[in-house]
N, C-alpha and C positions, 0 to 999 in steps of 0.2 A: 704709550699715550701719556702726554704731559699731565702732571698732577697740579692741582691748585691748593694742595694742603701745605700748611706751614705751621711750625711749632711755636706756640706762645710761651715764652720763658717767664717763669715766676720770679719776680724781684723781691727785694726786702719789704717793699710796701704791700706785697701780697701775702705776707706772713700771717697765717691764721691766728696765731697766738697773740700777736699785737692787737689785732682787731677784736679778738675775744676780750682782751683787757679793756679796750675802749667800750665794748658793749656793756661790760660790768660797770664801768664808770657811768654810762648813760642810765643804767638801771638804778644805780645808787642816787643819781641826780633826780630821777623820777620819784624815788622814795622820799628824798629830802623835800621835794616840792609838796608831796602829800602831807608830810609832817609839818611843813611851814604853813600850809593852808589850814590844817587842823588847829595849830597853835594860834593863828591869827583870828580864827573864828571864836576862839575862847576869850581872846583879849578884846575883841571888838564888841562894843555895846550898841544897842539900837539907836542911841542918841547921836552917834557919830555918823554923819551923812555920807562921808567918803570912804567908809569901810568896805563897801562892795567893790569899789575900784581896785583897792589893794588886794582883795581876794582873787580878782581876775588874773592878776600877775602870776601867782604860782600855778593856777589852773592852766594858763597858756603855756608856761614853761614845761609843766608836767606833760601836757599833750605833745609838745614838741619832742621832749626827750623820749617818750614811749614810742612815738612814730619813728624816730631815728633808730631806736633799739630794734623794733620789729623789722624795719627795712634792712638793717644791718645783718640780721640773722639770715636773710635769704642769700647773701653772698658767700656763705661758708660752704666749703666742699672738701672732702677727704678722698685722695687718690691712692689706691693701693698699687703694688707692683704689677706691671703688665695690664694696667687699666688706663683709661684716658677720658678726657672731657672735651667735647666739641662745643665751642662757644659761638653763639650767634647774638647779634644785637639788632632786634626788631627786623629779623629776616636776613641780615647781612652776616656773612661768615667772618669771624674775628680770630680764628686760629684754633689749634688743638693743644691741649695741655697734656703732656706725657710725664711731667715731673711727679714724683711721689711725695706725699706729705699732706699737711693740713694748710689750706690756703683760703684766701678771701679775694673775690673778684667783684666787679660791678654787679650790684643786685639785679640790674635790668638785663644782664646777660642770660640767654637761654643756655642751659648746661645739659647736654645729652651724653649719657654715659655709654662708652663702648669698650668692650673687653678685647684686649690684644692677645689673649692667651690662645694656645693651640687647641683646636677642637677635633674630635674624632667622629667620623660618620661611617656606619656600616650600611652600604646600599644593598638592599635585598636582591637576590638573583632575579633577573628579568629574562623573558623569552625574546630572543632575537634570531635573525637569519644570518648565517655566516656568508662568506663569499660565494660558496657553492649552493646557497639556498637552503642548507640544512638548518632546521630549528634547533637552537641550543639554549641552555640556561647559563647566564654569566652574571657575576656580581663582583663588587669591588669594595675595598676599604680605603677611606680618604681621610687625610689629616690636613686641616686648613686653619688659617687664622686671618684676621683682618690686618692689612698692612697700610692701606690708604684710607684714613677716616673720612676725608672729604667725599670720595667716591662712594664709600659705604653709606654715608648719610644722605647725600644729595643726588647721586646719579642713578639710584634704583629706588623703587618703592616697595617697602616691606610692610606687611600688615602686623603692626606691633600690638594693637588692641590695648593701649595703655591708658585709656580714659578711667579716671577715678581709681588709680592704683598707685601704690607706693613705689619708691625707686627700685627696690629689689625686684619686685614683680615686673616693673617696666623693663629692666635689663633682661630678665628671663624671657619675657614675651618677645622682645626685640631679637634676641638670639634665635628664638624659634622661627621668626620671620626670615632670618638669614639661612637657617637650616632648610627651610622650604625652598628658597631660591637655589641653594647649593645642590639640593637633592634633585631638582628638576634638571639643572644643567648637567649634573653627573649622569643622569639617566640618558640624556641626549648624547653626551660625549661617548658613553659606553656603547650605545647603539651604533654610532658612526664607526668607532674603532673596530667593533666586532664584525661589521659588514665589510671591512677591508681585507680580512684574512679568513682563510679556511680553518675549520676546527683542527684538522690534521690532514696529512697527505694521503690520499687514496692510493697513489702510486709511490711506493717507498723509494724509487729512484729519483724522485723530484727533490730539489734543494730549496723550494720555495718556503719562506717563513710562514709558520702557522701559529694559531693561538696557543697550542700545546707546546710547541718547540721554541716560540719566540722569547719567552722568559723576560729578561730585563729590557730588551728592545721594545717589546709590546708595552710594558709598563711605562717606559720612557715616552712612547708615542701617546699613551693615554694621559700622562702628566702634561705634556705639551698641549693636547687638545683641551684639557680642563683649564689650564692657565689662560689660554686664549679666550675661553668662555667666561671665566670668573674675574678676569682683570677689570671688566667694566664696573664691578662692584668693589674694587680695591681689595680683593681677597687673594691671598698668597697660598698656593698649593705646596704644602711641605712634602707630602708623599701620597702616591696613589698606586695601588696594587690590585691586580685581579686575585680575589680570594676564593672564587668558586667558578668552576667551568665543567660543564657536563652536557651531554646530548639531552634534548627534550624527551619527555616520557614516551611520546608516540613513536619515536624511532630508536629509543635507547636499546630495546631488546634486539632489533635488527643489527645495529652497529656493534653490539656486544658479540653477536655471532660472527660478524665480519672480523672483529678483532681476534676472536678465538681461532677463526680459520687462518688468519695471518700468522698467529702464533704457532699453530700446528704446522703450517707450511714451512715456516722458518726453522722449526725444530726438525722436521723431516729432512730439510736440506742439510742441516748439520749432521744428522745421523747418516745419510747417504754418503756425504763427503767423507766422514770418518770410516764408514764401512769399505768404501772403494780404496782408501789409503791402506787399510788393514789387509785387504785381499792382495793388493800389489806387493805389500811387504811380505806376505806369506809365500807368494809365488817366487819372489826373488830369493827368499831364504831357502826354499826347496831346491831351486836350481843352483844356487851358489854352493850349498853344502852337499849336493848330489844325493839327496835323500831318496828321491824317486824321480823317474823320468816319465813325464806326462805328455801325451800328444795333445793336439788342439781340442779334440772332442772332450777329453778328460779334464782339460783346463776349464773349458766352458762349463762342464758339470760342476766342478769344484767351485768356480766363481759363483754360479747360481746358488749352490747350497750355502756358501758362506754369506752371501747377501741376504738370503732368506733368514738365516739365523741371526745376523747382526741387525737387520732392519725390522724384524718382527716385533709387534707390541708385546707378545707373550713369549715365555721361554719355549724354545724348540725341544721336541722329543726326539732324540737321536735314534737312528736305526743302525745297528751294528751289522756289517756284512762280514760273515765268517768264511765266505768262499773266495774265489778269485775276483780280483778287481775287474777282470775281463770276462 
């Protein structure tokens, strides 16, 4: 989306120290007019009819100098690093000042302070349904900052609550208004992304991406969704990551038992696979070294006994046969 923002460069005529010196000159001129008026009152006698006219001159000049002095004070502003001022002239946008330093601008300009520094937001876990309809808890951490000051000021409405407050409180309340906007949009983006993927694969043979296995790809999808939603406010998403992911409490115990069952089955598969390979190795060794000759029935008995010993959860108690094997 095309932006209407443009930077207003500060020239030498906007140097705040030059105008501060001019302000001091105006103050000195006002004091001089006061002294002049006081001295003229002392020298003027009631018999002089035109003394009042001469007293009006320093009064008029003094009022002019003090008016210019007070009006001049309104135009001063100090901009720190990664801060900006959005200038308006009776409702018309006049540019954004991003230069750092002490400046003076037209006193009739409206000067709105906006911070360009990165801000961190920890979105609390919310309950959503994944692709399979399972309720899950998911949260994210978001790093954002204002990039387009025109959109941030004029394309969205934030509740700044700045009436009868100083500039520092005004900036703090304004940022709270943006925090509220970002929080609502982050909640909506998180719900949308969570609904596109399953929590995990119920079938381990499936290669479909899930919230647990997606990793960086899920975070990238979330960042793109947030950028599309926050771009209207001129906000840049620096980073967005899922920092909390779990089943909701009502199904957490059931899913835990399922995970335990999956783990047990997977472990059993490994144990059986290892036991079968060990039995094969034992039979091959006995036949290769001619230790004993076994018929098929005895081989089956030996395989059964070895599998029981190798696959049992507890240690087997051997029974020693002291008689004939037949």
